[in-house]
Steps between C-alpha positions, in 0.01 A plus 500: 500500500154579371336819614175436685326773306552289188231257611260434217663767285661451163778657304253627242129540474449161342663283763873536460786455259484228243643171617736482204691798635526371854789268426714800406420698812767521773470244776318627808650478846304284744519501878612160630277384785751303703353227721142600419230264624208407279282641778597844369292457186234254611146631508364487859237239409770289335754556775262385773455162336869461418621583851258243644600232251870560560437398860396152384849362515559184301191506276656718232824299510310174451294648220811632326664158524202309364450749218867496409505122466250479216288801404770763498746284311244419231413867456864597460561218253197614300637854483848378410351310209239746378610854594822705497694576817632855526875521547797700373418408138129418487279796592808668642306821570253317726782312667677828578183668624420213735852520643455875553162448664644233727781735601256779591285267712814338644390150397745225592388259227329588175237278336564360156324705231333340197326653200235282340331544163154641568303797368352554847606777739584284796785438742508284808730359766480129577690256712559491872839341554656709221260754344490552124374808317319443170419786262288474185664621179198721439577686821867535408392676180237709679736634768761640267656738752762387750323689779174320432667159490687584819166557674367169369805301609500673838135400538580135433809504722282651774274195477801273541649693794166518681460124464157531343542177304581306817217624715233513230579138419484412868156654534377337182618163631305565819204612292509167319436327831167679535339304215299316764299821537318415179341204678367724776188714451616853436860382472541618143410850611766483771759380250406786268559744785844351566589517131384860482719584801802336333440694181474822698840424652638421154381838373667675791818301429498653150483847654800403716694390193415826323661688788808280472512577129486872568775478761713304254448740211447820699304655214129553581421623148640179350285293736193690382595438138521126568149495644366701207660262253375191687147640495501590132786332319532835331777730393583791729419744220136402554503518880479776759571447870263772624203345318606154618493604865167676446363173363628323810323748724177446308530126561593514868269782610167400351199628692265232368444218749434257214843571353659448840346155532589411141865590562515252785384220271730612219815457710389214725692238301770731365855451626607846376341843551401686186776711346330833572464400865864393523614832356283697742615297800866538409459873450327530839785311670757721331323818603458375858871564559593136570680469169730797555554399862631162385725658239630725778625193689221447753355152453476164682810283473510135403687409817195594710246289308499223760393741775213661307178479702180356361297745708673800347445368147134428578450854630657639182266290288193615694609863477556463126146376435358768730685773312383356169139522613547853632642641177278315253204658327380155403137462605543161666829598661347816643199305623718245677708777654188681625353178641829418676507851646140471619564161661808636670306793645217268605745275682643797689149616593400152620821463701435830673128431545529156655841518662479374854630740765816379673445313826549717807 
């Protein structure tokens, strides 16, 4: 079990031991999270949408069926013909790590895992009826430590267990029906707002998957190393976690209003948060105590998913955004927080000023 104080730290001043030595290190013991629900790692803004969509009985089943008939089969055939599936003989290390990750997260069924030839640093989970994890060969070479790869595979398995592929596809199908908005004055602007909202959810889903990856690997320092490598493609000898987090703070806590506005446009069409932001968010979640609480055995169980309340998830999402505004030093975030506070106080004053006395 990883010590919480290890968050963002490294084994040496330059970001940790060399990956070539990691394969000879003794295997770490991981706490098995029996019956854990994906709600345990889902970001509040992600969880609110997922709980609501899970109440739409039948839509996801229909979508899975239609996708499985054609699209999903063609994707799997393409991978069978052009990539290599990890098993006991091909990429045996990855196959073993995925099995370990699945055991820790108590997954009933594991996705197939494929490695495709690509110099890019990318991995993704596709498919709704039977998810498939695809990892670029460039990323396999980059993450040369078992602990780093365990975090990556846990991240992708988290996507599969949360059902992100199912519900994102559902929303994108619904989004496709709004093409008529382009024929209406101002409709394109409305469609842009919907797309921006979907991308915001997608970015929060990535934060959820990062938490799943940490719970699977139970090594906060390894998670930080993954984010540093994804941001730079560099060797750990050239990286330092303390400077990396300082860079993240510089990005997130700008006091220039122009930078705050520019950041909104920079991420508007991005499905993933920037690596420095992901590292900072994961570190904040770890230090909040939720991570150690889950490892201690206190977490929502899968058997109670059907009774989860939309209202509770919505309140969590609202509280999450409120807390983000309160702690940020970002100029725009602080401004919005101050305006919200002023409007709240004004509403209280108006209620008290114009409240009608009760009838006698």
